[in-house]
ROFIFI-397106 format. One record per residue: residue in one letter; x, y, z of N, C-alpha, C in turn. Coordinates in steps of 0.05 Angstrom, whole numbers, padded with zeros to 5 digits, always signed. Layout:
BEGIN
AXYZXYZXYZ...
END
This chain:
BEGIN
M+00467+00686-00313+00453+00676-00289+00465+00686-00255F+00493+00687-00256+00508+00691-00226+00510+00729-00236N+00501+00743-00250+00504+00777-00259+00485+00791-00226I+00504+00794-00215+00496+00802-00188+00482+00832-00192E+00489+00854-00222+00471+00871-00228+00432+00866-00235R+00441+00837-00250+00416+00829-00264+00398+00813-00234W+00402+00810-00217+00394+00800-00185+00385+00821-00171Q+00398+00841-00169+00388+00868-00155+00374+00880-00174E+00370+00871-00199+00359+00894-00209+00323+00865-00205I+00324+00844-00204+00295+00829-00192+00292+00833-00166F+00310+00836-00145+00306+00844-00116+00293+00869-00119E+00303+00893-00139+00281+00913-00139+00256+00915-00145A+00255+00900-00162+00231+00908-00184+00206+00884-00168I+00213+00860-00150+00208+00854-00134+00190+00867-00100S+00207+00886-00103+00203+00902-00071+00196+00926-00083K+00190+00930-00106+00165+00949-00115+00149+00945-00113N+00135+00914-00122+00114+00907-00125+00115+00884-00102R+00108+00892-00079+00110+00867-00061+00087+00847-00060L+00066+00873-00050+00041+00853-00049+00031+00830-00076R+00042+00842-00097+00029+00830-00125+00048+00807-00122T+00075+00810-00118+00098+00783-00126+00086+00759-00096F+00081+00768-00076+00069+00757-00058+00038+00734-00065L+00020+00756-00077+00002+00738-00082+00002+00720-00105T+00020+00727-00126+00033+00707-00142+00045+00683-00132G+00058+00692-00111+00074+00667-00089+00051+00650-00079I+00039+00659-00077+00017+00644-00057-00003+00626-00077S+00000+00625-00108-00019+00615-00118+00001+00587-00126V+00025+00592-00124+00048+00571-00135+00053+00558-00115A+00052+00569-00086+00056+00554-00072+00033+00527-00058S+00016+00545-00061-00015+00531-00048-00020+00504-00071G-00013+00513-00092-00012+00488-00125+00005+00470-00118I+00030+00470-00114+00045+00444-00095+00036+00436-00073F+00036+00458-00048+00018+00449-00026-00006+00430-00025I-00021+00434-00037-00050+00415-00056-00039+00394-00063L-00025+00393-00085-00021+00366-00094-00004+00353-00082V+00018+00356-00066+00030+00343-00047+00011+00325-00026I-00004+00348-00016-00021+00341+00011-00049+00328-00005L-00053+00318-00021-00071+00310-00044-00056+00273-00050L-00037+00279-00049-00012+00254-00053-00006+00236-00026G-00019+00249-00005-00001+00239+00017-00021+00232+00028A-00063+00247+00019-00092+00249+00025-00089+00218+00016G-00079+00211-00008-00084+00197-00028-00068+00160-00016K-00042+00165-00004-00031+00143+00006-00056+00130+00031G-00060+00150+00050-00072+00153+00073-00095+00138+00069L-00105+00140+00037-00130+00122+00031-00126+00096+00026Q-00106+00096+00006-00091+00077+00004-00085+00051+00023N-00072+00066+00036-00064+00053+00061-00093+00040+00080G-00100+00050+00082-00136+00040+00094-00156+00023+00078I-00154+00027+00058-00172+00010+00039-00148-00022+00041E-00124-00016+00035-00110-00035+00026-00105-00064+00062K-00115-00038+00086-00117-00053+00116-00146-00066+00112Q-00163-00047+00107-00196-00072+00110-00199-00093+00086F-00179-00104+00064-00180-00108+00042-00160-00140+00045E-00149-00134+00072-00121-00136+00075-00114-00172+00052R-00138-00178+00073-00134-00215+00061-00148-00212+00030D-00157-00206+00015-00162-00210-00006-00142-00199-00024A-00128-00174-00022-00112-00161-00033-00085-00176-00029A-00076-00194-00008-00058-00210+00001-00054-00240-00027G-00071-00235-00032-00077-00259-00056-00073-00286-00046I-00093-00295-00025-00086-00316-00013-00088-00338-00037I-00073-00363-00036-00072-00390-00053-00078-00418-00036E-00100-00417-00035-00109-00446-00013-00098-00475-00020V-00097-00496-00023-00092-00520-00031-00107-00547-00016W-00127-00560-00018-00133-00585-00013-00147-00608-00023S-00139-00635-00009-00134-00660-00023-00162-00662-00023G-00170-00679-00059-00200-00704-00051-00189-00719-00062T-00210-00734-00077-00210-00759-00090-00215-00757-00119T-00184-00781-00125-00174-00788-00151-00203-00797-00171T-00194-00775-00199-00224-00785-00212-00220-00800-00237K-00183-00803-00241-00177-00815-00266-00156-00844-00257E-00153-00863-00271-00120-00877-00272-00112-00865-00268Y-00083-00875-00262-00055-00867-00271-00034-00881-00256K-00014-00889-00270+00004-00905-00264-00004-00930-00241G-00027-00944-00256-00031-00970-00249-00050-00970-00231L-00059-00943-00211-00074-00938-00186-00100-00928-00196N-00120-00944-00190-00158-00936-00191-00164-00907-00184P-00181-00895-00199-00187-00870-00196-00210-00877-00159G-00219-00867-00149-00230-00858-00128-00211-00857-00100R-00193-00854-00100-00167-00856-00084-00164-00830-00064Q-00175-00825-00043-00169-00804-00026-00142-00793-00022I-00129-00772-00035-00109-00759-00021-00109-00754-00002Q-00098-00751+00004-00085-00738+00045-00058-00721+00044F-00051-00706+00050-00034-00687+00052-00004-00703+00072R+00011-00696+00068+00031-00693+00099+00044-00669+00103N+00063-00672+00131+00086-00656+00123+00101-00639+00110S+00111-00668+00096+00129-00664+00072+00112-00648+00042D+00098-00660+00043+00083-00647+00016+00087-00607+00023Y+00079-00606+00048+00087-00576+00052+00112-00569+00053S+00131-00578+00069+00159-00569+00062+00170-00567+00038Q+00167-00596+00028+00175-00589+00007+00160-00576-00019S+00132-00556-00016+00117-00534-00025+00142-00508-00011V+00136-00510+00002+00159-00481+00021+00185-00482+00001Q+00200-00514-00002+00232-00510-00006+00236-00495-00035K+00210-00518-00048+00216-00500-00077+00204-00478-00094F+00184-00462-00077+00181-00435-00079+00179-00422-00058D+00200-00425-00041+00210-00402-00016+00215-00374-00031D+00236-00376-00044+00239-00339-00065+00210-00333-00067K+00182-00327-00075+00160-00316-00097+00143-00325-00061L+00149-00332-00043+00132-00328-00024+00122-00303-00007D+00103-00303+00005+00104-00276+00026+00099-00291+00057L+00069-00301+00058+00067-00324+00081+00065-00344+00081R+00069-00366+00092+00061-00392+00086+00048-00410+00110A+00035-00429+00113+00034-00440+00133+00008-00462+00123S+00017-00479+00143-00003-00510+00143-00031-00516+00165T-00052-00526+00155-00064-00532+00175-00077-00557+00179F-00087-00569+00205-00098-00599+00210-00119-00589+00229N-00148-00589+00220-00169-00585+00221-00181-00602+00245F-00208-00591+00267-00210-00611+00272-00240-00605+00274W-00262-00618+00276-00290-00602+00288-00305-00613+00309G-00321-00594+00317-00341-00595+00345-00331-00611+00372A-00302-00601+00378-00286-00605+00395-00307-00593+00424N-00299-00607+00450-00309-00611+00465-00284-00584+00483F-00299-00563+00488-00285-00550+00504-00291-00537+00533T-00283-00536+00552-00285-00538+00580-00265-00511+00602Y-00283-00507+00606-00270-00487+00634-00288-00480+00654G-00270-00498+00678-00288-00496+00702-00320-00510+00698K-00345-00491+00712-00365-00499+00693-00386-00497+00669E-00364-00478+00647-00370-00465+00625-00365-00498+00604S-00382-00495+00590-00380-00516+00570-00382-00503+00543G-00369-00526+00519-00384-00512+00504-00376-00524+00476S-00383-00520+00451-00369-00556+00418-00358-00523+00401Y-00335-00519+00398-00308-00506+00375-00300-00514+00372Q-00289-00503+00343-00276-00517+00325-00246-00512+00325Y-00221-00534+00331-00193-00517+00339-00178-00532+00295R-00161-00522+00307-00133-00524+00289-00104-00517+00298G-00100-00544+00287-00063-00543+00290-00061-00523+00260V-00044-00507+00266-00028-00479+00250+00002-00470+00257D+00001-00467+00237+00031-00444+00236+00035-00426+00247P+00057-00413+00251+00064-00392+00260+00047-00363+00233D+00056-00373+00205+00043-00351+00187+00008-00350+00187Y+00003-00362+00206-00026-00362+00192-00045-00340+00200G-00039-00327+00222-00052-00301+00235-00051-00289+00216G-00028-00283+00201-00025-00262+00182-00045-00276+00150I-00058-00292+00153-00068-00307+00125-00093-00298+00136E-00107-00309+00151-00125-00301+00176-00133-00276+00168N-00121-00258+00172-00112-00224+00181-00125-00225+00213L-00119-00235+00226-00128-00237+00247-00118-00212+00267T-00144-00206+00293-00122-00187+00306-00121-00191+00337I-00098-00196+00338-00093-00202+00374-00107-00179+00385V-00122-00188+00412-00138-00166+00425-00112-00171+00451Q-00105-00196+00458-00096-00197+00480-00083-00223+00477G-00041-00221+00492-00028-00240+00496-00016-00248+00463R-00014-00271+00449+00005-00272+00425-00013-00295+00417F-00010-00291+00385-00003-00317+00374+00011-00342+00371V+00001-00361+00367+00026-00380+00359+00054-00383+00348N+00072-00388+00365+00098-00383+00348+00111-00408+00345A+00141-00402+00331+00148-00430+00318+00157-00437+00343K+00167-00418+00365+00179-00438+00393+00163-00459+00402D+00128-00457+00391+00113-00464+00405+00121-00502+00394L+00119-00489+00369+00116-00514+00349+00136-00530+00357A+00157-00522+00356+00191-00536+00366+00185-00554+00389N+00174-00537+00409+00175-00563+00430+00147-00571+00442N+00126-00571+00420+00096-00581+00423+00089-00566+00448E+00079-00542+00454+00067-00536+00465+00044-00537+00472K+00031-00548+00482-00001-00550+00485-00013-00511+00499V-00014-00498+00482-00015-00470+00487-00036-00464+00464A-00061-00447+00471-00078-00442+00444-00081-00415+00441T-00086-00413+00427-00100-00378+00425-00133-00376+00414I-00146-00370+00428-00170-00375+00427-00184-00346+00413G-00208-00346+00395-00227-00327+00390-00243-00313+00406M-00253-00290+00402-00272-00275+00419-00290-00280+00428K-00306-00303+00411-00330-00314+00428-00327-00332+00438V-00300-00358+00446-00299-00371+00461-00293-00364+00476K-00278-00343+00487-00271-00336+00503-00284-00319+00522T-00311-00301+00515-00331-00296+00523-00356-00309+00532D-00353-00342+00512-00367-00362+00529-00355-00372+00553L-00336-00381+00550-00319-00402+00584-00314-00370+00594F-00301-00352+00602-00293-00340+00617-00310-00310+00618K-00328-00308+00602-00348-00281+00607-00327-00253+00610D-00333-00241+00638-00315-00228+00629-00291-00229+00648S-00279-00245+00652-00262-00248+00663-00235-00253+00651D-00210-00239+00655-00185-00240+00638-00178-00289+00622A-00177-00283+00598-00173-00315+00600-00141-00323+00596I-00115-00304+00595-00091-00305+00584-00077-00328+00615G-00071-00343+00617-00053-00358+00620-00075-00385+00645K-00093-00376+00639-00113-00400+00648-00109-00427+00630E-00124-00443+00632-00108-00468+00624-00151-00489+00618I-00156-00491+00600-00184-00502+00578-00177-00526+00576L-00195-00551+00580-00202-00569+00574-00210-00578+00537I-00191-00586+00521-00200-00594+00494-00200-00619+00491N-00226-00626+00490-00224-00658+00496-00210-00667+00512N-00218-00664+00540-00203-00669+00559-00170-00670+00566I-00164-00657+00546-00128-00643+00548-00136-00627+00555N-00109-00614+00574-00097-00583+00579-00092-00570+00565F-00100-00544+00559-00082-00535+00539-00082-00500+00553K-00062-00490+00553-00060-00469+00568-00071-00438+00545V-00083-00415+00546-00096-00392+00541-00069-00376+00533I-00052-00380+00506-00041-00349+00509-00040-00329+00497G-00065-00326+00479-00079-00304+00458-00111-00303+00455V-00116-00280+00452-00150-00283+00449-00148-00262+00418F-00166-00267+00398-00163-00260+00379-00201-00246+00362T-00191-00229+00344-00217-00217+00339-00215-00221+00302D-00243-00237+00291-00227-00238+00264-00253-00219+00243P-00244-00216+00218-00258-00193+00201-00280-00213+00193G-00270-00238+00200-00311-00252+00189-00323-00246+00209G-00322-00254+00237-00341-00239+00248-00344-00266+00275E-00367-00270+00287-00373-00285+00304-00360-00312+00292R-00373-00320+00273-00367-00355+00256-00332-00359+00255E-00322-00340+00256-00296-00343+00253-00286-00347+00286E-00295-00326+00299-00279-00335+00334-00293-00352+00347T-00311-00371+00331-00308-00400+00344-00293-00416+00353R-00261-00410+00345-00249-00417+00330-00222-00427+00357A-00203-00431+00362-00176-00436+00379-00160-00445+00353Y-00138-00430+00356-00107-00449+00341-00087-00453+00364L-00088-00482+00357-00064-00492+00371-00027-00499+00351P-00015-00500+00361+00010-00504+00346+00003-00530+00333K+00013-00527+00304+00008-00549+00285+00019-00592+00299T+00044-00582+00313+00057-00601+00313+00042-00618+00345T+00038-00605+00361+00013-00603+00385-00004-00624+00376V-00015-00612+00361-00046-00626+00348-00034-00653+00339Q-00030-00655+00320-00008-00672+00312+00000-00699+00328R+00007-00693+00344+00013-00710+00367+00005-00714+00390T-00020-00703+00397-00037-00703+00414-00063-00719+00410F-00075-00716+00381-00094-00721+00374-00091-00746+00357G-00075-00752+00350-00065-00777+00333-00067-00767+00304G-00059-00747+00294-00064-00738+00273-00034-00746+00253G-00007-00766+00271+00019-00764+00255+00032-00741+00239D+00033-00743+00212+00044-00724+00205+00024-00709+00178K-00012-00714+00187-00027-00713+00163-00028-00679+00174I-00041-00665+00156-00044-00640+00153-00063-00636+00133S-00093-00621+00137-00109-00615+00120-00112-00601+00090N-00101-00573+00097-00096-00558+00074-00073-00539+00074L-00060-00516+00058-00043-00508+00051-00046-00490+00050F-00032-00467+00061-00039-00441+00050-00015-00427+00042F-00017-00405+00023+00007-00385+00019-00001-00362+00005T+00008-00342+00004+00014-00310-00017+00043-00316-00024L+00037-00297-00037+00058-00287-00058+00062-00262-00051K+00094-00250-00057+00094-00227-00056+00089-00207-00059K+00074-00178-00052+00056-00164-00072+00067-00150-00093T+00050-00148-00115+00060-00127-00142+00042-00101-00140N+00053-00093-00157+00017-00057-00149+00012-00063-00185N+00009-00089-00190-00001-00084-00221-00023-00114-00213Y-00051-00111-00220-00068-00128-00224-00061-00153-00242D-00060-00142-00261-00053-00160-00283-00020-00183-00271E-00009-00159-00271+00016-00172-00259+00012-00199-00234A+00004-00186-00217-00007-00198-00196-00029-00227-00205L-00046-00224-00217-00062-00251-00218-00048-00271-00234A-00027-00261-00261-00012-00275-00272+00017-00300-00265Q+00022-00287-00248+00042-00292-00221+00024-00314-00206S+00000-00307-00203-00019-00323-00168-00016-00351-00194E-00044-00344-00210-00050-00371-00234-00021-00384-00238K+00002-00368-00244+00029-00392-00256+00029-00406-00224F+00033-00398-00207+00043-00400-00186+00027-00431-00184T-00005-00427-00171-00017-00442-00168-00013-00469-00179Q-00018-00470-00214-00013-00486-00227+00013-00495-00216D+00035-00490-00223+00060-00497-00213+00061-00516-00200L+00047-00501-00171+00039-00515-00139+00023-00549-00142K+00016-00544-00151-00011-00572-00167+00004-00589-00178N+00009-00579-00193+00032-00604-00207+00056-00617-00195L+00061-00607-00169+00089-00610-00154+00076-00624-00130L+00051-00625-00130+00041-00643-00107+00013-00668-00123K+00011-00665-00148-00006-00679-00160+00027-00706-00169S+00048-00692-00175+00069-00719-00179+00081-00733-00159K+00084-00718-00142+00088-00734-00104+00063-00746-00096N+00047-00743-00101+00021-00755-00096+00006-00777-00112V+00017-00778-00137+00006-00800-00156-00018-00789-00166V-00016-00762-00178-00043-00759-00190-00038-00753-00219A-00059-00765-00234-00051-00756-00257-00051-00721-00267P-00033-00713-00288-00028-00700-00285-00065-00671-00287E-00077-00680-00313-00106-00675-00315-00126-00672-00304D-00119-00688-00275-00145-00696-00255-00138-00673-00235D-00167-00666-00235-00173-00636-00216-00184-00642-00198G-00194-00678-00192-00207-00674-00171-00186-00696-00146G-00163-00698-00151-00143-00702-00124-00128-00681-00113I-00129-00660-00131-00115-00645-00116-00130-00622-00127N-00136-00603-00098-00155-00576-00106-00153-00544-00094A-00142-00532-00110-00134-00506-00104-00153-00486-00111Y-00156-00466-00086-00175-00429-00095-00151-00407-00100N-00159-00396-00114-00135-00367-00116-00149-00339-00111S-00151-00320-00085-00167-00305-00080-00159-00288-00103V-00127-00282-00117-00127-00252-00125-00143-00246-00147K-00172-00274-00162-00180-00261-00179-00203-00238-00166D-00206-00248-00150-00227-00231-00127-00223-00204-00121A-00196-00204-00136-00175-00184-00114-00181-00148-00131K-00184-00154-00153-00184-00137-00178-00201-00103-00164Q-00222-00110-00143-00228-00092-00141-00207-00067-00121F-00195-00085-00108-00173-00081-00083-00160-00051-00104Y-00145-00076-00132-00122-00056-00147-00137-00030-00164D-00162-00037-00165-00173-00013-00187-00184+00001-00164L-00194+00005-00147-00187+00024-00131-00173+00037-00120N-00153+00031-00122-00126+00042-00109-00117+00063-00132L-00117+00048-00158-00110+00063-00178-00131+00085-00183Y-00153+00077-00184-00177+00109-00181-00163+00134-00168I-00160+00113-00145-00146+00142-00131-00123+00161-00123R-00106+00138-00142-00077+00154-00141-00081+00176-00166L-00102+00167-00187-00108+00188-00206-00123+00208-00205F-00138+00204-00185-00164+00223-00185-00142+00253-00161F-00132+00244-00153-00107+00268-00134-00084+00273-00152W-00082+00264-00165-00051+00265-00192-00066+00280-00214W-00101+00287-00221-00113+00299-00238-00111+00328-00215V-00132+00326-00197-00138+00349-00186-00118+00367-00175G-00086+00352-00171-00068+00357-00151-00055+00374-00182I-00045+00370-00210-00033+00374-00235-00053+00407-00234F-00075+00399-00244-00094+00423-00243-00099+00451-00226T-00083+00441-00204-00078+00466-00181-00056+00472-00194I-00050+00459-00194-00008+00467-00202-00016+00484-00223I-00031+00478-00243-00027+00503-00279-00038+00521-00272A-00062+00531-00246-00086+00546-00245-00064+00565-00230G-00036+00550-00225-00005+00576-00204+00000+00582-00216V+00013+00564-00241+00030+00580-00263+00021+00595-00279V-00008+00595-00295-00028+00618-00303-00016+00635-00290G-00027+00644-00267-00021+00665-00259+00003+00679-00253V+00031+00657-00257+00047+00671-00254+00058+00679-00287S+00043+00670-00307+00048+00672-00332+00033+00704-00333N+00002+00706-00322-00003+00739-00324+00009+00746-00316I+00010+00745-00287+00028+00773-00285+00057+00776-00292M+00079+00757-00306+00097+00761-00315+00091+00789-00348L+00064+00769-00357+00043+00799-00379+00046+00821-00374I+00039+00822-00335+00034+00850-00326+00056+00868-00328V+00081+00853-00321+00109+00857-00324+00120+00875-00345V+00114+00853-00363+00123+00860-00395+00117+00887-00388K+00079+00891-00391+00068+00920-00407+00073+00943-00391E+00089+00929-00361+00094+00963-00346+00122+00974-00350R+00133+00952-00360+00161+00962-00374+00176+00963-00399T+00156+00967-00417+00162+00966-00437+00178+00991-00448K+00165+01006-00443+00186+01027-00439+00213+01024-00437E+00220+01016-00411+00248+01015-00401+00258+00997-00431I+00241+00975-00428+00251+00943-00449+00261+00967-00483G+00240+00983-00486+00257+00991-00516+00281+01011-00515I+00276+01017-00485+00300+01042-00474+00331+01026-00483R+00327+00993-00468+00358+00980-00474+00355+00964-00495K+00338+00962-00512+00345+00952-00543+00350+00975-00551A+00339+00995-00548+00360+01018-00569+00390+01021-00562L+00386+01019-00531+00426+01022-00531+00431+00997-00534G+00436+00981-00540+00441+00960-00562+00435+00931-00547A+00410+00929-00517+00400+00895-00508+00396+00876-00537S+00404+00858-00527+00398+00838-00550+00372+00820-00540P+00354+00811-00558+00327+00793-00544+00338+00764-00533F+00361+00763-00524+00362+00736-00512+00368+00741-00478S+00376+00780-00478+00381+00796-00456+00354+00800-00439I+00339+00816-00452+00312+00812-00447+00291+00787-00437I+00295+00769-00455+00288+00744-00460+00291+00727-00424S+00321+00740-00421+00330+00720-00394+00322+00740-00371M+00327+00769-00372+00316+00780-00354+00282+00782-00338I+00268+00762-00353+00242+00761-00351+00238+00737-00341L+00252+00710-00353+00258+00688-00342+00272+00679-00309H+00291+00705-00312+00301+00705-00287+00283+00708-00254E+00269+00721-00269+00242+00726-00244+00232+00708-00246S+00209+00701-00268+00195+00684-00267+00204+00656-00251I+00228+00655-00256+00238+00628-00238+00236+00634-00213F+00257+00646-00209+00251+00656-00170+00235+00651-00164I+00209+00676-00165+00190+00668-00157+00170+00636-00149T+00185+00625-00176+00163+00602-00177+00184+00581-00169T+00213+00584-00164+00222+00567-00142+00212+00574-00113I+00214+00585-00103+00210+00606-00073+00194+00592-00059A+00172+00602-00080+00144+00593-00076+00143+00572-00070G+00152+00549-00090+00140+00523-00095+00156+00514-00072F+00185+00518-00066+00206+00505-00042+00181+00504-00016T+00168+00534-00015+00161+00532+00011+00131+00524+00011G+00107+00519-00004+00093+00512-00009+00095+00469-00008L+00120+00471-00015+00132+00440-00009+00138+00428+00020L+00154+00447+00036+00171+00450+00050+00141+00445+00075A+00122+00457+00072+00100+00468+00084+00085+00440+00081S+00071+00430+00062+00065+00405+00059+00077+00377+00073L+00098+00380+00069+00117+00359+00082+00114+00362+00113L+00119+00384+00122+00117+00381+00155+00098+00372+00168L+00067+00378+00151+00043+00378+00163+00037+00352+00158L+00044+00327+00132+00045+00312+00136+00052+00297+00155E+00084+00295+00162+00093+00288+00177+00085+00299+00213F+00074+00313+00217+00064+00327+00248+00029+00321+00246V+00022+00325+00226-00007+00317+00238-00016+00294+00226G-00009+00279+00201-00013+00255+00193-00023+00235+00207P+00006+00231+00218+00002+00203+00243-00024+00215+00269M-00030+00236+00263-00059+00243+00287-00088+00236+00267V-00085+00236+00250-00109+00223+00225-00110+00202+00219Q-00127+00190+00239-00132+00156+00228-00159+00155+00238S-00165+00140+00222-00192+00127+00218-00192+00090+00202E-00219+00083+00201-00218+00059+00193-00208+00058+00165Y-00208+00073+00153-00206+00080+00125-00185+00090+00116F-00162+00101+00129-00149+00122+00139-00123+00115+00150R-00098+00117+00140-00076+00112+00155-00054+00113+00147N-00042+00132+00162-00005+00138+00154-00010+00156+00131P-00013+00170+00124-00010+00192+00097+00016+00191+00104E+00022+00192+00075+00056+00200+00066+00053+00203+00036V+00078+00216+00040+00093+00218+00003+00121+00219+00005D+00124+00205-00022+00152+00193-00023+00165+00219-00024F+00190+00226-00020+00210+00252-00022+00215+00250-00038S+00224+00237-00059+00239+00237-00083+00211+00246-00110V+00193+00244-00097+00165+00245-00111+00146+00270-00115A+00155+00280-00096+00155+00317-00080+00170+00330-00096L+00197+00318-00095+00223+00334-00115+00222+00339-00136T+00206+00316-00148+00204+00312-00182+00183+00342-00175T+00162+00340-00175+00142+00361-00181+00153+00386-00172L+00170+00394-00157+00179+00419-00144+00202+00423-00177V+00209+00401-00182+00231+00414-00211+00204+00412-00238L+00189+00396-00237+00167+00404-00257+00149+00426-00257L+00157+00437-00221+00140+00464-00230+00157+00487-00233V+00188+00478-00222+00210+00504-00241+00199+00500-00267F+00204+00484-00273+00204+00478-00304+00181+00495-00315A+00158+00489-00298+00135+00498-00316+00130+00532-00315G+00141+00538-00288+00149+00563-00286+00160+00583-00298A+00185+00570-00312+00203+00588-00337+00187+00580-00362L+00166+00560-00371+00149+00558-00387+00130+00580-00390A+00121+00586-00366+00108+00607-00365+00114+00637-00369G+00142+00635-00358+00155+00667-00368+00161+00664-00392F+00168+00649-00409+00180+00651-00431+00159+00670-00448F+00137+00656-00450+00115+00668-00475+00118+00698-00463P+00109+00717-00438+00121+00738-00444+00139+00750-00443A+00166+00733-00432+00191+00745-00443+00198+00743-00473Y+00179+00728-00490+00191+00736-00526+00180+00752-00531R+00152+00756-00525+00143+00779-00529+00151+00806-00534A+00165+00813-00506+00171+00829-00487+00192+00832-00517A+00215+00812-00521+00243+00817-00548+00233+00818-00566K+00201+00814-00570+00199+00823-00599+00185+00848-00607I+00190+00869-00577+00176+00893-00584+00201+00917-00597K+00182+00931-00620+00204+00943-00629+00218+00976-00612P+00232+00979-00610+00249+00997-00589+00225+01030-00604I+00215+01028-00627+00208+01064-00636+00177+01059-00615V+00161+01035-00619+00142+01023-00607+00134+01026-00578A+00169+01018-00571+00159+01016-00538+00168+01045-00526L+00190+01057-00535+00193+01084-00536+00163+01100-00525R+00149+01107-00544+00116+01112-00551+00098+01098-00527D+00100+01084-00507+00084+01073-00500+00088+01091-00475E+00057+01083-00459+00050+01114-00439+00039+01093-00411
END
């Protein structure tokens, strides 16, 4: 492998056929370049689609209380179950290691909002800080409700764009005070929602403030959770269904609801609706891998063809070598060295060029469905190793053919 004379021979052969070697290298380099760029583009599409379908992909599990339908432990059916802060805190405590986002809400409908001479009827909700992520809100000004607001019972509000437009027109809303049912709240943020104008006719307030100010005590209306993401839809679905059932069992036990009574505790699991997201990501990855691999195969076939030409041109030389006692292994090794050398240099060049392009140009290419194209370096390096192996395989068959040539036949070759 490190025979100096062998390497001198390889470089001499390459220098005599510079154009042919260059074109062969281009075919190999372009193969791995296209594969890595396609993988990066696939990741960019995946990131863009994930952003667009983030609410569904997150797998939101929403739980709300209802009316019992069965007698249980001496209690008659028809009881209205009311969630409390303790229901939320116990749920978070028990399932904390499985959760990504968690929030509870206390909802009110049809409240009167006033600013100056402008007024309107909108919904407001007392929420926890993670609720903004669960709703997939985009803060366009200011910020969302945070933990400090809840701890201090701050009278602050993050309002929807529709509320802002109706009450403030074109003026800035941040820092201004609005009246919600005749109680002052300072506007700390303005948001937009993928759900559109209907979702933007809301204001989000600290949950503790709403409970305290509007006589809610420790009541809550809904619980929201998202689980840590998985790459496989079936695994995500199974995980979410188990979590939903375990959560309902916990809440039923705490609120004295029969285990088989689905009226008292209700739940919605959005992971069942997210299959399209997982399937789309899978199809994107498979398509780009398919195209990229066939591009590399085309480059490797080019290397194999070039090696066949090399063997043909050096037939007489190979015959002389064998006549002088060269072993079949040394003939195979000679051809393989040249094939592997060309494939490795060309492959590394294509890999480096593609990674540089993704690093510097990728962040500039941003659109609604395409974000942050990137490729994991270990994946890129693995493709290079596979390419070198393929290059060795491509060179082996011409090399084996050369090793089988009989010296007397080779010496007669013109």
